[in-house]
N, C-alpha and C positions, 0 to 999 in steps of 0.2 A: 377616345380623345382626351388627352391629358392637357389640362390647362394650368399655366404656371405664370405668376406674376414676379418679375424681378424688381425690387425696390432698394433705395439708398438714397442719399444726398446728393444733390447736384455736383457734377465733377469727379465722383467717385469710380466712373467707369462702367456704369451699367449697359450703356449702349454698345460700347467694345465687347463687353460680355455677351450680350442678348445676342449681336451679330454672329459672334465666335460659335455660340451655343446653336444657334439656328443651323448654322452650316454642319455643326457636328451631328445633330439630330439628322439633318438630310444625309450626311454620310451614313447614317445607320437604316436609311432605306424609309426614314419618316417623311409624311408630308406636313410641312411647317407653315404655320402662319405667325408672323411677328407684328404686333401693333404697338405703336409708339405711343406713349400718353404723356407726353411732354410738349408744352406750348412751343418749345423751339423746332420741334419735328424734324429732329436730327438723328433718331434712333436707328432709322435703316440706310443713312449714308453709306457704311461701309459694304453694304450688298447692293448697292447701286453705283458704284465708283464715284462717290461723292455727289451724286446728283439728287435732288431733293423730290420727294413725292408731292403731287397734289394732296393738301390735306382734305380731310372729311368736312372740317368747319368751313375753311375757305370756298370748296364746292357748294356748300349748303348756302353760304351767303351769296354766291354768284348765280345759282340755279334752283334755289329751294329744295324741292324734293325731285326735280326733273333731271335726274341723272342716274346712270347706271352703275352698278357696283364696280364694274371694271375700269371705271374712270378714278377710282380712289383706292383700288386694291390691284396693284400690280405685281409681277414677278421680278424677283431678283437673282443674284448669283445662287447657284445651287438648287434653283426651282423653288426657293422660298417665296411664298405670298407674303406681300407686304402691304402696310396701312399705316397712316399718319392721322392721329386725332387733329393735330393742330390746336390752336388757340383763338382767342377774341383778338380784334382790333387792339393795339396797345392803348391803354386807358379807358377801353369800353369792355365791360364785360367781365366774368369771373372764369380764369383759366379752369378751376376745379369743376364748375357747372359745365364748361367745354367738353371736359373728358367725358362726363355724363351723356352729354347730348351726343357726341360723336359715338361712343359705344353703343347706345341705344340705337342710332341710325344704322349702323354697321349689322346689328342684328336683326333690324326691321328689314334690311336689304338681304338678309339671307346669305351673310357671309359665312358662317359655319356649315351650313347646307351646302353651298356652292363650292366651297374650297375643300370641304371634308378634310380636315387637318388632323392628322394624329397627335399634332402638338400644337398647342397655342402658347405664344410668350407675349405678356403684356410688360412693355419696358415702362416703370412709372417712377417719376420724381416724387421723392420721400421727404424733402426738408419740412413740408407740412402735410400732416395726415388728415387733411379736412374732408368733407362729405365728397366731394368730387376726386379728389386723389385716392379715396378709399374706395371708389368704385369698382376697380378690378379685384377688390377682396370679396365682393359680395357674391350670394349665392347665384350661380348661374354662370359667372365669370370664372375666376381663377379657383382652382382646387387647392393649389399650394402656393406659398409666398416665400421665396428666398431673398434674403437681405443681403446685399453688398456692403462691406464696411473694411476700413483699414483699421490700423491701431492709432489714427489720430483721433484727438477728443471730439471734435465736432462730428467726425464721421460715426463714432460710437455712441454719441449721444442722440444722432438722428436714427440710426439704427435701434436702439432701445426705444424711441418713441415708436417706430412703425411697429415693433415687437408688443410693444405694451397696447397699441391699437387692436392688433390681431387678438390677444388676451380679452379685451374688452367687448370684441365681436363674437366671441367665441360661443357664446348661447344662441346666436342667431342663424347659425349653420353656415358661416362664412368660411373663407379659405383658412387651412391651417398654416403654421409655420414650418417649413420644411427645413430650414437650416440658414446658416449663415456662409456666405461667400467671402473669404478672406483676400482682399485685393493689395497686396502689400505695398506699403510706403516707405518701408524700412526704418520706422520710426523706433525709439526705445520701447522695450517691453511689448512688442506689438502683438506676438502671438500669445502672450500670457493674458492682455488685455482682451482680446477677442474670446479667448477661452472662458474668461470670467464672465463676459457678457453672455456666452452660452449657457453658463452655468445658472445664470440669474433666469433665464428663460426656458430652461430645462431642454436645452437644444443642441446642436453640433455644428461643428465646421465641416460643410458638405464639400468645399474645394478651398485650395490654396494656390494663389496665383502669383507668381513673382513679379516684382518691378521689373519691367523687360524692355530692353531697347529693340527686341525684334517686334514687339507689340507697337512701340512707337513709331516704328519706321513703317509697319502695315497702316497705323493710323494717318500717318503723314501722305500716304498715296491713297488715302480715302478707301481703303479695304481692310479685310479683316486678316489676321495672322494664320488663319485656318486655309486662306486662299494663296497668301505671299509665301508662306513657309509651313506647308501642310506636315512635313516631316519632322519640325522642330519640337523641342520639349515643351514649348509653351502650346502647341497645337495639341498636344498629347494630353496636356492638363485640362483642357477643355474637353476632349474627348471623355476622360475619366469623370468628369463632372456630369456630363451627359448621360454616361451608362448609370452612375449614382442616382440621379433623378428619376430615371426611368426604371428603376429596380420595383 
């Protein structure tokens, strides 16, 4: 079982990338589990035709511990297993703490033993790398972290913060930095700025994704480009990233 966390600032395209990678891994014959770790609970929409999952936290609020794993882990497109951590009620509770609670509950309910995934993908908000949102980096969860960034300054700043957190956790046996995924916004000096970021953290650009109308059209339909345009250059780019990650 290879466990991967995808981090990056809000709005950088993590969920689009996670869903596409899940389908790419499934196309390689892998059993895949994708877990959304964002309070918006929108990580898995493109694998469920835009329909939201019941989240772990909302189910816990409603039923305490009296629920089955099958109520919060459903199967989506490509046979991918899907779960969403969810978040606290607005103004009540800490979203980061919610991620911890949800991941612990999924583990307690036996999600890894029951689903038996070859690949686990955690889709994690990375604007603030607090204790809760760093949970997927911890020992026993992700083995590697891949950080999505563009060449925009705020995206680079968030990516550097996430990479710094990984450095700070290095002595604890936490996840390692697998590399950066360049999700282009076509800003000035984009590739140069991301290459410099890689040098700062002794890392590499694992995948280079274009600013794409094809991907936007798929998003608008509530699906992944892997499903709407499987023969496209964009879909092939995701397959190359999946191959690189599983080397």
